[in-house]
C-alpha positions in Angstrom: 132.4 117.7 97.8 130.3 115.6 95.6 127.3 113.8 97.1 126.8 110.2 95.8 123.6 109.3 94.0 123.1 106.4 96.5 123.2 108.8 99.5 120.7 111.1 97.8 118.4 108.3 96.9 118.5 107.1 100.5 117.7 110.6 101.8 114.9 111.0 99.3 113.4 107.6 100.5 113.7 108.6 104.1 112.1 112.0 103.5 109.2 110.5 101.6 108.6 108.2 104.5 108.5 111.1 106.9 106.1 113.0 104.6 103.7 110.0 104.7 103.9 109.8 108.5 103.2 113.6 108.9 100.4 113.5 106.4 98.8 110.5 108.3 99.0 112.5 111.6 97.4 115.6 110.0 94.7 113.5 108.4 94.0 111.8 111.8 93.2 115.2 113.3 91.0 116.2 110.4 88.0 114.3 111.8 86.1 117.0 113.6 87.9 116.6 116.9 87.3 112.9 117.6 91.0 112.3 118.0 93.0 114.5 120.4 96.4 112.7 120.4 98.3 110.8 117.8 101.5 108.7 117.9 103.8 110.0 115.1 106.3 107.3 114.0 108.7 108.7 111.4 110.8 105.6 111.3 113.5 107.4 113.3 111.5 108.5 116.4 108.1 107.9 117.9 106.4 111.0 119.3 103.0 111.8 120.7 101.4 114.9 119.2 98.2 116.6 120.1 95.6 118.5 118.1 97.2 121.7 119.4 100.4 120.8 117.5 98.5 120.9 114.2 100.1 124.2 113.0 103.6 122.8 113.8 102.8 119.6 112.0 101.8 121.5 108.9 104.9 123.7 109.1 107.1 120.6 109.4 105.3 119.0 106.5 106.1 122.0 104.3 109.7 121.8 105.4 109.9 118.1 104.4 108.4 118.8 101.0 111.0 121.6 100.5 113.7 119.2 101.5 112.4 116.6 99.1 112.4 119.1 96.3 115.9 120.1 97.1 117.2 116.6 97.2 115.5 115.7 93.9 117.0 118.7 92.3 120.4 117.7 93.5 120.0 114.2 92.2 118.3 114.9 88.9 119.7 118.3 88.1 118.0 121.6 88.8 115.7 123.2 86.2 117.2 126.0 84.2 115.5 129.0 82.7 116.6 129.9 79.2 116.1 133.2 77.4 117.0 134.4 74.0 120.4 135.9 73.5 119.2 138.7 71.2 
């Protein structure tokens, strides 16, 4: 089943917005403990996270970057590695 370019572009845009939201949450906690809770709004859900969730936030951020990379590869074509035939 082929995936349309429009669908991939929409998913890429949504994933980029989620990445921005998670990076904002992580950055808010990077201020030496002044903030203990943060409302994370991904555009789909609003969730309150705490400083203790920082490891999980970083893990989710890595997952989102991986998803973005996969979606871009599907849309733009994956890189290929060539080697000489001799």
